[in-house]
C-alpha positions, 0 to 999 in steps of 0.5 A: 402897566405901561403908558406909552408902549403899547401905543406904539407897539403896533408901529414897531411891529407893522415895521417888521411884519409889513403886508403879514400883518393887519394893522386895525385888529394888530391895534385893537389887540393892543388895547383889549387888555385894558378895555374892562378894566383900567377905568375901574382900577383908578374910578369914575365918578357917575352921577355921584356914585364913586365906582371904583374897584376895592383891591385894584391890582387884584382886579387889573390883574389877578384872579377873581378879576380882569386878569384874564384879558392879559393872558395869552389864551385870552388873546387867542380865543378871541383871535378865534372868534374874529377868524369864525366871523371874517374867514381872515387868518391875517385879522386873526393872528393880528390880534393875537400879536397885538394882544400877545404884546400887550400882556407879555410888556405888562410883565414888566411892572411888579405885578406882572401878569397870569399870562396862562391862565386858565392853566394857572391864575401864577403870575410872572413879573420881571419887576423892573417898575413899580405897580402904583395903580391903587395910589391913583391915577396921578400918583401911578403916574408920577411913579412911572415916570419916575423909575425905569418904567418911562425908560422902556417906552422911551425905547418905543418912541425912539424905536417908533420915530426910526420906524417912521417910514411906516407913517408915510403915504406911500407905505399906507398905500401899497401895504397897510391897505393892503393886508386890511381890509378895514382901511378898503372898506373905509375908504368908501366913505373917506378921503384917502388923507382922512384915512392916513389920519386916523392911522397915524392918530396912536402913534402921534398919541403915544410920544405926546402921551409919554413926553407930555406927562414925564414933563408933568411929572418933574417940571410941574409936580416935581418927582423924583426920579429913581431908576433902581429896578422896581423903582421908585421907592418912595410909592407902595408897590405891589407885588407878584406875590402878593397876589399869588399867596391871596389867590392861594399859591402857598404850596412851593410844590403847587406854586412850580407845577401851575406856572410849568402847566402855563408853559405847556399850554403856551407852547400850544398857543405860540404852534396855532399863531406859526402855523397860521403865519406859516400857511400865510 
């Protein structure tokens, strides 16, 4: 999982695509996969009752669970729903782009994501940093900001800062408002200054979040850095292979076929999004 990239990716994408993307659905798409599941991974307490997934990793990324929210098809389906409601292709595929960015980023940890669900429930993982959500928020944060995870988020912090022009008032007026109907609607009751503050909020939140957790992990708590692939080694990690086996992917023939079917589904989804972009 990522702690700051999902806040910053939309601004980088906004810089690259300009008026071809609507920012609000792009941002919502970037947050969407974790909206219904992240809180249950770490657990919450309501009226003295603790609510937490018995198997946080499987609930978050696997099946049965909410792992389908990290699939490419999920983004396409929600995009189709948005198009059916608003008949706006830019709004629809902007959500898809944001959701896909989230799903692909989360393949970077040791658990990965079910990218091609429902064609396959196989978890695809690069394994660069440790998935340790089952250890709780603070140990997980310490592990993430001690391994390659904080480096990945740092790439988007730097990239976002280099894309600073997307945060200017002029860019907001000429590009962001022009492409996204939300801002034109909101402008009926809110001042431009308020709208710009809302537009910039996720960027500054992401940068502040990355900086604060990094300071907390290594100044306040003194977690040990470990930049080895898959690290840090001092935290108990969960791997995609563990969940793939638990989900029934035990035979080599079965495992090789299911990802192949998922690939064909992903190609079809990419063709649909590409078609929307071309028509636009």
